[in-house]
N, C-alpha and C positions, 0 to 999 in steps of 0.2 A: 480070117485075120482078126486078131484081138486088138482092140483099140483102147488104150489106157491114157488118160490125160489127168495130170495133177494140176490143181489150181494153187499156185505158189503164193500169190498175193492178190487180193481182190482188185486193187487199184493200179497195179503195175502191168502195163501192156507187154506182150511177148511177141517177138517175131519168130519165124520158123528157125532161124539160125540160133536164137537164144534158147528156144525149146530144145533143139537138137543138142546143144551144149549142156543144158540142165539135165536132160534125161540120158545123156551119153549114148545117143542113138544117131544113126546116119541121117543126114539132112533129107535124103530122098524118102526114107521111111516116115519121117515126121511129116513131110509134105503130103504124102499119100494118106496118112492118118487124118490130117487136117481136112483134106478133101472129103473124106468119108464123113467126118463130123459136120461139115458144112452141108453135105447132101442130106444128112439126118436132121438138119436144122437145129443142131445143138450149139453150134458156135457160128460166128459170122466174122467176116473180114471187113474191117473199117476202111474208110477212105484213106486213112493214114497207113494202111497196110499192117494193122495190128489185129490179132485174133482176140475176140472177146466171147465170153460165155453168154449166150442168150438167156434172158430171164434169170439172172444171177440169183435173185432172192428165191426163186422157185426151187432151185437146186440146193440152196442153203437154208437150213432151219434157223433163220435169224432170231426168232423169238427164243428158241431153246438156247442158242449161243449166248444171248444177252442174259437170260435167266442163270445160266451156268456161270457167267462172268460175275454176276451179282452175288451168287451163292459163294463163289470162291473168295471174293473180296470180304464177305461177311465172315467166312470161316477163318481167313487169315487174320482179320482184325480181332476175332475172339481168341485165337491162339496167341497173338502178340500181347493182348491184355492179360491173359493167363500167365505168360512168361514174365511180364512186367510185375505182376502181383507176387509171383514166386521169388523174383529177385528182391523185391521190397521186403518180403518176409525174411529172407536170408540176411539182408542188410540189418533189419531191426533186431534179429536174433543175435547177430554178431555184435551189434552195439550194446545189447543187454549183457552179453557175456564179458565185455571189456571193462 
């Protein structure tokens, strides 16, 4: 049996029913999959009956994600500045030709 679980959002808890709906899988299949993941100590069932990934940061490369976010912000800012400069040059050229 192949067990696949997707983490949709870090801070949003999911019940078996919501997982079955999200994955478009039968409830019983999701229930069995979760039992396997609990046995493997990969997830746990909270007192509120929500499933959470144990050691979330262990499975997510938080530092790399943050670095990627910073690089993306920097790249977008650079691109916007370049576009703004190009627009200003066009505007100045148009004003000179008028």
